[in-house]
C-alpha positions as CSV (number, residue, x, y, z in Angstrom):
1,M,130.6,125.4,53.7
2,L,126.9,125.0,52.7
3,K,127.4,121.3,52.1
4,R,129.0,121.0,55.6
5,I,126.1,122.8,57.2
6,K,123.7,120.5,55.4
7,L,125.6,117.5,56.5
8,I,125.7,118.6,60.1
9,G,122.0,119.4,59.9
10,S,121.3,115.9,58.6
11,I,123.3,114.3,61.3
12,L,121.4,116.4,64.0
13,I,118.1,115.3,62.5
14,L,119.1,111.7,62.6
15,L,120.3,112.0,66.2
16,L,117.0,113.7,67.2
17,A,115.0,111.0,65.4
18,F,117.0,108.3,67.1
19,A,116.5,110.0,70.5
20,C,112.8,110.1,70.0
21,Q,112.5,106.4,69.5
22,P,111.3,104.2,72.4
23,Y,114.2,102.9,74.5
24,T,115.2,99.4,73.4
25,N,118.3,97.5,74.4
26,H,120.4,96.6,71.4
27,V,121.3,93.2,72.7
28,Q,118.5,90.8,73.7
29,V,117.9,87.1,73.6
30,N,116.2,85.6,70.5
31,Q,112.5,85.2,70.6
32,E,111.8,81.8,69.1
33,E,108.8,81.7,66.7
34,W,107.1,79.1,68.9
35,L,106.9,81.7,71.7
36,K,104.9,84.2,69.6
37,D,101.4,83.2,71.0
38,A,102.4,80.7,73.7
39,V,100.7,80.1,77.1
40,I,102.5,78.6,80.1
41,Y,101.0,75.8,82.2
42,E,102.7,75.2,85.6
43,V,102.7,71.5,86.6
44,N,102.7,70.6,90.3
45,V,103.6,66.9,89.8
46,R,103.2,65.9,93.5
47,Q,99.7,67.2,93.8
48,Y,98.5,66.6,90.3
49,T,97.3,63.0,90.7
50,P,96.9,60.6,93.6
51,E,100.0,58.8,92.4
52,G,102.0,62.0,92.0
53,T,104.2,60.6,89.2
54,F,105.3,61.6,85.7
55,N,103.3,58.7,84.2
56,A,100.1,59.6,86.0
57,F,100.5,63.2,84.9
58,A,101.0,62.1,81.3
59,K,97.4,60.9,81.2
60,H,96.3,64.5,81.4
61,L,98.3,65.6,78.3
62,P,95.4,65.1,75.9
63,R,93.2,67.4,78.1
64,L,95.9,70.0,78.3
65,K,96.3,69.8,74.5
66,K,92.6,70.5,74.1
67,L,92.9,73.3,76.6
68,G,95.4,74.9,74.3
69,V,98.5,75.5,76.5
70,D,101.9,75.3,74.9
71,I,104.7,75.3,77.5
72,L,104.6,72.9,80.4
73,W,106.6,74.2,83.3
74,L,107.3,71.4,85.8
75,M,108.1,72.4,89.3
76,P,111.5,70.9,90.5
77,I,111.9,67.3,89.5
78,H,115.0,66.6,91.6
79,P,115.4,64.6,94.8
80,I,114.5,66.5,97.9
81,S,116.9,66.8,100.8
82,K,116.1,65.0,104.0
83,V,118.3,66.9,106.3
84,K,116.4,69.9,107.9
85,R,113.4,68.9,105.7
86,K,110.2,70.8,106.2
87,G,107.2,68.6,106.7
88,S,107.1,65.0,105.8
89,L,107.8,65.4,102.0
90,G,109.9,68.6,102.1
91,S,110.1,71.5,99.6
92,Y,110.7,70.9,96.0
93,Y,113.2,73.7,96.1
94,S,115.6,71.9,98.5
95,V,117.6,70.1,95.9
96,A,119.5,67.0,97.0
97,D,121.1,66.3,93.6
98,Y,121.1,68.3,90.4
99,K,121.5,65.4,88.1
100,K,119.0,63.0,89.5
101,I,115.2,62.5,89.5
102,N,112.9,62.6,92.6
103,P,112.1,58.9,93.0
104,E,108.6,59.9,94.2
105,F,107.9,61.0,90.6
106,G,109.4,58.0,88.8
107,S,112.6,57.3,87.0
108,L,114.8,59.2,84.5
109,D,113.3,57.0,81.7
110,D,109.8,58.0,82.9
111,F,110.8,61.6,82.6
112,K,112.3,61.2,79.2
113,A,109.2,59.4,78.1
114,L,107.1,62.4,79.3
115,V,109.2,64.9,77.5
116,S,109.1,62.8,74.3
117,K,105.3,62.4,74.4
118,S,104.9,66.1,75.2
119,H,107.0,67.0,72.2
120,E,105.1,64.6,69.9
121,M,101.9,66.4,71.0
122,G,103.4,69.9,70.3
123,F,104.2,71.0,73.8
124,K,107.5,72.5,75.0
125,V,108.8,71.4,78.4
126,I,110.8,73.5,80.9
127,I,111.9,72.5,84.3
128,D,112.2,74.6,87.5
129,W,115.9,75.2,88.4
130,V,117.2,76.2,91.8
131,A,120.6,77.8,91.3
132,N,120.6,80.0,94.4
133,H,120.8,77.3,97.0
134,T,120.8,73.5,97.6
135,G,119.5,71.2,100.3
136,W,121.7,70.3,103.3
137,D,122.6,66.8,102.1
138,N,123.4,67.7,98.5
139,P,126.8,66.0,97.6
140,W,128.3,69.5,97.0
141,I,128.1,70.3,100.7
142,F,130.4,67.4,101.6
143,E,132.6,67.4,98.5
144,H,133.0,71.2,98.1
145,P,132.0,73.1,101.3
146,E,133.9,76.1,99.9
147,W,131.1,76.5,97.3
148,Y,128.8,77.7,100.0
149,T,128.3,81.0,101.8
150,T,129.5,81.0,105.4
151,D,129.2,83.2,108.5
152,S,132.1,84.7,110.5
153,T,132.6,81.3,112.2
154,G,132.9,79.5,108.9
155,A,129.5,77.8,109.2
156,I,127.4,77.4,106.1
157,I,124.3,79.5,106.2
158,S,120.8,79.7,104.6
159,P,120.1,82.5,102.1
160,D,117.3,83.7,104.3
161,P,116.6,83.2,108.0
162,G,113.2,81.6,107.2
163,W,114.7,79.2,104.6
164,T,116.2,76.8,107.1
165,D,115.9,73.8,104.8
166,V,118.4,75.1,102.2
167,A,122.1,76.2,102.1
168,D,123.3,79.3,100.2
169,L,125.6,78.9,97.3
170,N,128.6,81.2,96.8
171,F,128.8,82.5,93.2
172,D,132.3,83.8,93.9
173,Q,133.4,80.2,93.3
174,P,134.2,79.7,89.6
175,A,134.3,75.9,89.9
176,M,130.8,75.9,91.4
177,R,129.5,78.1,88.5
178,R,131.0,75.6,86.0
179,A,129.4,72.7,87.8
180,M,126.0,74.4,87.9
181,I,126.1,75.1,84.1
182,N,127.2,71.6,83.5
183,A,124.3,70.3,85.4
184,M,121.8,72.4,83.5
185,D,123.4,71.4,80.2
186,Y,123.0,67.8,81.2
187,W,119.1,68.1,81.2
188,L,119.1,69.8,77.8
189,E,121.3,67.1,76.3
190,E,120.1,64.1,78.1
191,T,116.3,64.7,78.2
192,D,115.8,67.3,75.4
193,I,113.9,69.8,77.6
194,D,113.3,73.3,76.2
195,G,114.4,75.6,78.9
196,F,114.2,76.6,82.6
197,R,112.1,78.6,85.0
198,C,114.8,79.9,87.4
199,D,113.9,80.1,91.0
200,V,115.2,83.1,93.0
201,A,116.9,84.3,89.8
202,W,117.4,87.7,91.5
203,G,119.8,86.0,94.0
204,V,122.2,84.9,91.3
205,P,124.7,87.2,89.5
206,L,123.8,88.4,86.0
207,D,127.1,87.3,84.5
208,F,126.4,83.7,85.6
209,W,123.0,83.7,83.8
210,E,124.5,85.2,80.7
211,K,127.2,82.6,80.5
212,A,124.7,79.9,81.2
213,R,122.4,81.1,78.4
214,A,125.3,81.1,76.0
215,S,126.0,77.5,76.8
216,F,122.3,76.5,76.4
217,D,122.1,78.3,73.0
218,S,125.0,76.2,71.8
219,I,122.9,73.1,72.5
220,K,119.4,74.2,71.3
221,P,116.9,77.1,71.4
222,V,115.5,77.5,74.9
223,F,112.9,79.6,76.8
224,M,114.2,81.1,80.0
225,L,111.9,82.5,82.7
226,A,113.3,84.4,85.6
227,E,111.7,84.6,89.0
228,D,112.6,88.3,89.1
229,E,111.2,91.7,88.4
230,D,113.7,94.2,89.6
231,H,116.6,93.4,87.2
232,P,115.6,94.4,83.7
233,E,119.2,93.8,82.6
234,F,118.5,90.1,83.0
235,L,116.4,90.3,79.9
236,N,119.2,91.5,77.6
237,K,121.2,88.3,77.1
238,A,119.9,85.7,79.6
239,F,116.1,85.6,80.0
240,N,113.1,85.8,77.7
241,S,110.6,86.6,80.5
242,N,110.3,87.6,84.1
243,Y,107.5,87.9,86.6
244,A,105.0,90.8,86.7
245,W,104.8,90.6,90.4
246,H,104.0,94.3,91.1
247,L,101.1,94.2,88.6
248,H,99.8,91.0,90.2
249,H,99.8,92.7,93.6
250,I,97.9,95.6,92.2
251,M,95.3,93.2,90.8
252,N,94.8,91.8,94.3
253,E,94.5,95.2,95.8
254,V,92.0,96.4,93.3
255,A,90.0,93.3,93.8
256,Q,90.1,93.9,97.6
257,G,89.0,97.6,97.2
258,K,92.4,98.9,98.4
259,K,93.2,100.5,95.0
260,D,91.1,101.5,92.0
261,A,91.4,101.0,88.2
262,T,93.6,104.1,87.8
263,S,96.5,102.2,89.5
264,I,96.6,99.8,86.6
265,S,97.0,102.5,83.9
266,D,99.5,104.3,86.2
267,Y,101.5,101.1,86.4
268,F,101.8,100.8,82.6
269,N,102.7,104.5,82.3
270,E,105.5,104.0,84.8
271,L,106.6,100.8,83.1
272,G,107.6,102.7,79.9
273,N,110.0,100.7,77.7
274,K,111.5,98.5,80.4
275,Y,111.3,95.4,78.2
276,P,113.8,95.0,75.3
277,A,112.4,93.7,72.0
278,G,111.7,90.0,72.2
279,A,111.3,90.1,76.0
280,F,108.0,90.1,77.9
281,P,106.6,89.6,81.4
282,M,104.7,86.6,82.6
283,Q,101.2,87.5,83.7
284,F,99.3,85.5,86.3
285,I,96.5,85.5,88.8
286,T,97.9,82.6,90.7
287,N,100.9,80.2,90.9
288,H,102.4,77.8,93.4
289,D,103.6,80.5,95.7
290,E,100.4,82.6,95.6
291,N,98.2,79.6,96.1
292,S,100.0,77.9,98.9
293,W,101.0,81.0,100.9
294,Q,98.8,83.9,100.0
295,G,95.5,82.2,99.2
296,T,93.3,80.9,96.4
297,I,92.0,83.1,93.7
298,E,88.7,83.3,95.5
299,E,90.4,84.3,98.8
300,R,92.5,87.0,97.2
301,M,90.2,88.3,94.4
302,G,86.7,87.1,95.3
303,K,84.3,87.7,92.4
304,A,87.0,89.6,90.5
305,G,88.9,86.5,89.5
306,D,87.5,86.0,86.0
307,A,87.8,89.7,85.2
308,F,91.5,89.6,86.1
309,A,92.0,86.4,84.2
310,V,90.6,88.2,81.1
311,F,93.0,91.1,81.9
312,S,96.0,88.8,82.3
313,F,95.3,87.2,78.9
314,T,94.8,90.5,77.0
315,I,97.6,92.7,78.2
316,P,101.2,92.4,77.0
317,G,103.0,89.4,78.3
318,I,102.8,85.6,78.3
319,P,99.9,84.2,80.4
320,L,100.3,81.5,83.1
321,I,97.8,78.9,84.2
322,Y,98.6,77.0,87.4
323,S,97.7,73.3,88.1
324,G,94.0,73.2,89.0
325,Q,93.2,76.7,87.9
326,E,91.0,75.3,85.1
327,A,89.2,73.2,87.7
328,G,88.4,76.2,89.9
329,L,91.0,75.2,92.5
330,D,89.4,76.3,95.8
331,K,92.0,75.3,98.3
332,R,95.5,76.2,99.2
333,L,97.7,73.2,98.2
334,A,99.9,72.0,101.1
335,F,103.6,72.8,100.2
336,F,105.4,70.1,102.2
337,E,102.7,67.3,102.2
338,K,100.6,65.3,99.8
339,D,97.5,67.3,98.9
340,T,95.9,66.0,95.6
341,I,94.0,68.4,93.3
342,D,90.3,67.5,92.8
343,W,89.7,67.2,89.0
344,G,86.1,66.2,89.5
345,N,84.7,69.5,88.0
346,L,86.5,71.2,85.2
347,K,84.3,74.3,85.6
348,K,86.9,76.7,84.3
349,Q,88.2,74.6,81.4
350,D,86.1,76.1,78.7
351,F,86.7,79.7,80.0
352,Y,90.4,79.3,79.8
353,H,90.2,77.4,76.5
354,N,88.3,80.4,75.1
355,L,90.9,82.9,76.4
356,I,93.7,80.9,74.9
357,Q,91.9,80.8,71.6
358,L,91.4,84.5,71.8
359,K,95.1,85.0,72.2
360,K,96.1,82.7,69.4
361,E,93.6,84.0,66.9
362,N,94.5,87.7,67.4
363,Q,98.0,88.8,66.6
364,A,97.4,92.0,68.6
365,L,97.6,89.8,71.7
366,W,100.8,87.9,70.8
367,N,103.9,87.9,72.9
368,G,106.8,90.3,72.7
369,E,107.8,91.7,69.3
370,Y,105.1,89.6,67.6
371,G,102.2,91.4,69.4
372,G,100.9,94.9,69.8
373,G,101.4,97.5,72.5
374,I,98.6,98.6,74.9
375,E,96.7,101.9,74.7
376,F,94.5,102.9,77.6
377,L,91.3,104.8,76.6
378,K,89.6,107.7,78.3
379,T,86.5,106.8,80.3
380,T,84.0,108.8,82.4
381,K,84.5,106.5,85.4
382,P,88.3,106.1,85.4
383,E,88.3,104.7,89.0
384,K,86.1,101.8,88.0
385,L,85.9,101.5,84.2
386,L,89.1,100.4,82.6
387,A,89.3,100.3,78.8
388,Y,92.2,99.5,76.5
389,K,93.0,98.3,73.1
390,R,95.9,96.5,71.4
391,V,96.6,96.7,67.6
392,K,98.9,94.8,65.3
393,N,98.8,94.4,61.5
394,G,95.2,95.5,61.2
395,N,94.0,93.3,64.1
396,T,92.4,95.2,67.0
397,V,91.3,93.8,70.4
398,L,89.3,96.2,72.6
399,V,88.7,95.3,76.3
400,V,86.3,97.0,78.7
401,L,86.4,96.0,82.4
402,N,84.3,97.0,85.3
403,L,86.8,96.8,88.1
404,S,84.4,97.4,90.9
405,D,81.9,95.6,93.0
406,G,79.0,97.8,91.9
407,Q,77.0,98.2,88.7
408,I,78.2,101.1,86.6
409,E,77.3,103.1,83.5
410,G,80.1,105.0,81.8
411,D,81.4,106.2,78.4
412,V,84.6,105.1,76.7
413,T,86.2,107.5,74.1
414,L,86.8,105.4,71.0
415,G,87.0,107.9,68.2
416,K,86.1,106.7,64.7
417,T,83.3,104.2,64.5
418,Q,84.4,100.7,63.6
419,K,82.7,97.3,63.3
420,Y,83.7,94.8,65.9
421,K,82.7,91.3,66.9
422,Q,82.0,90.6,70.5
423,F,84.2,87.7,71.5
424,F,82.2,85.6,73.9
425,N,78.9,85.7,71.8
426,A,80.2,86.5,68.3
427,K,77.6,89.3,68.1
428,K,78.6,92.0,65.6
429,I,78.5,95.6,66.8
430,S,79.6,99.1,65.7
431,L,81.5,101.1,68.3
432,G,82.8,104.6,68.1
433,G,82.7,108.1,69.5
434,N,81.8,108.1,73.2
435,A,80.5,104.6,73.5
436,K,78.2,103.9,76.5
437,F,78.6,100.8,78.5
438,E,76.3,99.4,81.3
439,M,78.2,96.8,83.2
440,N,77.5,94.5,86.2
441,P,80.1,94.2,89.0
442,W,83.4,92.8,87.8
443,D,82.0,92.4,84.3
444,Y,84.2,92.2,81.2
445,L,83.7,92.7,77.5
446,I,86.0,91.9,74.6
447,F,85.6,93.1,71.1
448,V,87.7,92.0,68.1
449,K,88.3,93.6,64.7
450,K,90.4,92.0,62.0
């Protein structure tokens, strides 16, 4: 009886210990080693150069290599539908043919050459994939109208009243699903790309994405990025990353004085253990949607832009840089017309190069299971002064931000005194106890200990 009681007691202890562990899904996609400290760079081929071609963009690869980015995400490379087209050039996301190249960008051989050269230089390449809908002159509409969603009259409809240039696909059709996966497999096998950023991923059923991912993994290891935030189950078997949209909106609101710094720590407290091991969000202060429709970094964030760039590179997640961000892009790029980026002044190139180096040189900042968690520190000005640290394998990164438009003086509770190196000037400093900081508006400080 005593042995039985001891056995039951041991089982209860094990169950309690298991229950106290942070929630982690038992099934998740593999995190490839090359993702551990990666940074994504979104490529708007149309607006990147006056030519707007793959070959013209390829001339920028040496500069991007020097910048330090790893994953090149190309916005949709497919032909754009002409029927119901918006503007003179149309939306990249109105796909006319899933297995062809937009002739404005070049040929299939040009794209293969770009991927090959990128691989030789150490980049990974992913392409934007639009599975939720097609353009109105996609061959599928004529060959398989049953693959589309229809209204009560049997007419094919758009997925959203404002998306008049696209037709909604019906994922209740098994044959359509097979054709879609076949088309995605084609680009992996034919051009050797390294994955997909999936547009409107939230509009496509989970089981489709999981079957697609299984097919991709049978071909090669891939990186999958979902335009989604509200379906954490997508990260179990299908995607490596999703969008941190809510946090991005909080950044904008803090910059605009609508919220204060406490909203950021509250966000992370509510986030809990949403991400399974090996999965992580994409962090950003701009992208193609934000730039074209919501405004430039300056319009949305004003003088807070650099502080939130530092923030996006030092919190858990994989950072994104959008085309022109390193040039201080100061205009909204037209979405349906030609609107070339001005590369005349790379005024932010060094700034982002330094942030990328910070990430790569400090394991605490690495992605997913390779990096450390985030711990917010107590401050005497919690509405304005945000402080946090990340720790992994003896490496510590401490970040202090003034998230206000006024000069402040405040204390940060650090505990034991330790020696750090200030990142931007390499100055050595000892910090501990209730450390006092005097900071200018939207100022940022980064300290590193190895």
